[in-house]
N, C-alpha and C positions, 0 to 999 in steps of 0.2 A: 656524495650524492646520493651513498647508499643509506645516511643518515637523517635526511631528507623525503625518502622515501618510505621509510620504516616510518619518519612524525606522520607524513601523511596517512600513512595503511592504521598508526594508533587511530590519528582525529579519527578517522570514519569508524574504524571501532568501536571508538567509545561515544559517538553521535549515533550507532546504530543500536548499541547498548542502551543508550539513554533514550533512544523514541521506543526502543521494544518497548522499556519499562511506562514510559509515558503511555501507549498504548497500554499496553497489558491491564494496569492500573486505574485508568483510567476509564476501561471499558467495563473493570469489573466494578468501580466505586458507579456508574452508570446505571449496571443490571442490579444491584444495592437498590438504588434509589427507585425502577424500577419497581421490584419485587417489595418495595417500602411502599410505590404507588398504588400497588395493584393490594395489597393488603386492605390499603385506606379506603381506595373503592370498593371492596370485598365486605367491610365492614359496617359502612354507609348505605351499600345497598342492604345487608339483611338489616340492618336499623330502621332500612324504611320499609322493605317489608315487613316488618314484626308489626309498626306500627302502625300501616294502612291495613293488613291481619286485623290487630286487634280493634280499629275502629270501625271495622264492617263486620267484624261481630257482637257488636256492639246492640243489647235491644233495644226499646224505648224508654224502660226503668233506668236502662246504665247509664241514658245519653242524659236524662232527671234529673241524678243524682249527678252528674260529673256537668250538670249547666251544659253540654252543649246543645246544636243548631238541630230543630226537632222540625221536618217536613209531615203535614199530614196533608187528604184525603179529602174534601164535601162534596159527595154524593148524594142528587134531594132534588128537589120540586121546592114550591116557593119557602118553605117551613127550614130549609139545608141553607134557602137564600136569606133568610131572614127576612122576607117582605113584610114591611108595616111597623118594624121597630126604628128608633131613632138612631143616629149614625153614633156610633162609639157604643152603644148598650145592646147592640145584637148578640146572638148567642157566643160565635165564635168572637167575638171580639172579646168578651169576656171571657171566655177559656183564654187564650191571645195575655192577656191579662192579669188574671190566674197564675197561667204560667210563668208567666216575667217574676211578677214576683215571688212568686214561692218556691222557684225553683232555675231562678236568674238562666234560664234557657232563651233561645233565639227559635220566635216561632216562624214557621213559613205555613201559606194556608195555599194550595191549589184544588179551586172548586170545578166540579161536573155538575153545574145545576139550574134548571128550568123554571121560573116562574109561572105562575097563572095567564094565562091568555084573557 
């Protein structure tokens, strides 16, 4: 009877030690993974912030050199609208073609124009 209770006690003790080790090392590895994930997320966030900052700081000439998207605004009257010009031969169409062919940019136009009445 004494040996039986001793075996049970040893078995329980071994079980508790094994479970404690599993809990400790499992928690340790979980924290290491969490720290690695946090480090990766921070690096990606910093990289994205730098890219956004760099893109926001580009001026027209930098965008043209790098072949980026260029947006420009036309404000004016019938001349700004290119009234009387044939389609594709208006001044902003020629400008777009020149920008695409020379600098390989993608131009977008916004117009605030009012033609003659």
